[in-house]
C-alpha positions, 0 to 999 in steps of 0.5 A: 331235922327231928321227927318231933320238930318236923311235926311241930312245923307241920302242926304250926302251918297255915290253915288253909294249906294244911287243909288243902294239902290233907297234911294230917296225913303226913302229921299222922306217919310223923306221930307214928314215928315218935317214941316215949323219949320224945314225950318231954319235948312233946308236953312242952310244946303242947303247953306252948302251942295253940289250941289248934295245934293240939287239936291238929295233934290229936286228930292225927294221933291214929297211929300213935305208938302205945307207950307214947300214948300212955306216957303222953296222957300221964304228962297231960294229967300232971299239968296243973291246968290240963289242956285240950286232948286228955279225953280225945287221946283216951279213945286211942287207948285199947278198948279193955282197960287195965288196973294200971295207975294211968286208968286210975288217973284217967278215971280220976279226971273223968270223974271231975270233969264230969262234975265240973262241966256237965256240957262235956259228959257225952264226950267223957262217956264216949271217951271212957267207953272207948277205952273200957273205963265206962263201967268203972266211972258209972260206979263211981258217979253212982249210977247203974247205966248211962240212961240213969246218968241222963245219956 
């Protein structure tokens, strides 16, 4: 059985069993074994599965490989109706942002989400701060500090 198939079965499992058996540990181990080549199939699952599945994935992704994370984020940003997970997965990126196309795309996404959904502004701030994009987002939004932005 492939790692992705095994992970999918685990994340689709019964809520009570998943919680009772702390299966997020096993899910985390499987996520750590994924490779960039698995991401197209992972993205297909991401779109086909429930919000619960996506939440379980993001919660268990502490050991996700950096290349898999970047490829997954890039793929999620390409989905027209971006599903759950972008801001949650951004916190897994290194704390120092780079000048990559991915960082620019994440900034674009964060800026759009900031204006579109004021209720998520705290989450956007935390996600951008954790991966080093906070200062760049503040500039784009026209603020000098988060306090000025109301946070």
